C-alpha positions as CSV (number, residue, x, y, z in Angstrom):
1,M,-185.5,159.7,35.6
2,T,-186.4,163.4,35.9
3,R,-188.7,165.2,33.5
4,E,-185.7,166.9,32.0
5,E,-184.0,163.6,31.3
6,D,-187.2,162.2,29.9
7,A,-187.8,165.2,27.6
8,S,-187.3,165.1,23.9
9,P,-184.3,166.9,22.4
10,A,-184.1,170.5,23.4
11,A,-185.9,173.1,21.2
12,T,-183.8,176.2,20.6
13,I,-185.4,179.3,22.0
14,D,-185.5,182.2,19.6
15,P,-182.5,184.4,20.3
16,E,-184.7,187.5,20.0
17,L,-186.9,186.1,22.8
18,L,-183.9,185.4,25.0
19,K,-182.9,189.1,24.6
20,I,-186.1,190.2,26.4
21,I,-187.1,187.5,28.9
22,V,-185.4,187.5,32.3
23,C,-185.4,185.4,35.5
24,P,-188.6,186.4,37.3
25,L,-186.7,186.4,40.7
26,T,-183.4,188.1,40.0
27,R,-184.3,189.9,36.8
28,S,-181.1,188.7,35.3
29,S,-180.7,187.6,31.7
30,L,-181.1,183.9,30.8
31,R,-179.1,181.6,28.6
32,Q,-180.2,178.3,27.2
33,E,-178.3,175.1,28.2
34,G,-180.0,172.2,26.6
35,D,-183.6,172.0,27.8
36,V,-183.3,174.6,30.5
37,L,-182.9,178.4,30.8
38,V,-180.2,179.4,33.3
39,G,-180.3,182.7,35.1
40,Q,-177.1,184.8,35.0
41,I,-177.4,185.7,38.7
42,G,-177.5,182.6,40.9
43,G,-178.1,180.0,38.2
44,L,-181.7,179.2,38.8
45,R,-182.7,176.7,36.0
46,Y,-186.1,177.0,34.4
47,P,-187.4,174.1,32.3
48,I,-188.4,174.3,28.7
49,H,-191.5,172.1,27.9
50,D,-192.4,171.6,24.2
51,G,-190.4,174.6,23.2
52,I,-192.0,176.9,25.8
53,P,-190.0,178.3,28.7
54,V,-191.7,177.8,32.1
55,L,-190.6,180.9,34.0
56,L,-192.2,180.1,37.3
57,I,-190.0,180.4,40.3
58,D,-191.7,177.3,41.9
59,E,-190.7,175.3,38.8
60,A,-187.0,176.4,38.8
61,R,-184.3,174.0,39.9
62,L,-181.9,175.5,42.5
63,P,-178.2,175.6,41.8
64,D,-175.8,173.2,43.5
65,G,-175.1,174.0,47.1
66,V,-178.5,175.8,47.7
67,D,-181.1,173.8,49.6
68,S,-184.1,176.0,49.4
69,L,-185.5,179.1,47.7
70,D,-185.2,181.0,51.0
71,D,-181.4,180.1,51.1
72,F,-181.1,181.3,47.5
73,K,-182.8,184.6,48.3
74,E,-180.5,185.1,51.3
75,K,-177.4,184.2,49.3
76,Y,-178.2,186.6,46.4
77,K,-180.1,189.2,48.3
78,E,-177.7,192.0,47.3
79,Q,-178.3,191.2,43.6
80,I,-182.1,190.6,43.7
81,P,-184.1,193.8,43.0
82,Q,-186.6,194.7,45.6
């Protein structure tokens, strides 16, 4: 069982907060899906613990089909700001 599966029911992140926070890697907007925030570009998934988004790249789950953060950066390099 992962931390996400073991977590209590998802707390809804304030919509006003979602308007201003972004993925720290791609700078794309985030949307809430259950107990994670998902980046619009690439789909990095950031956990929410006790109602607090954990926006650390090292804590993000990679999207399906991407094996490493380096692979992610290579795949989305045209969309990631320098």
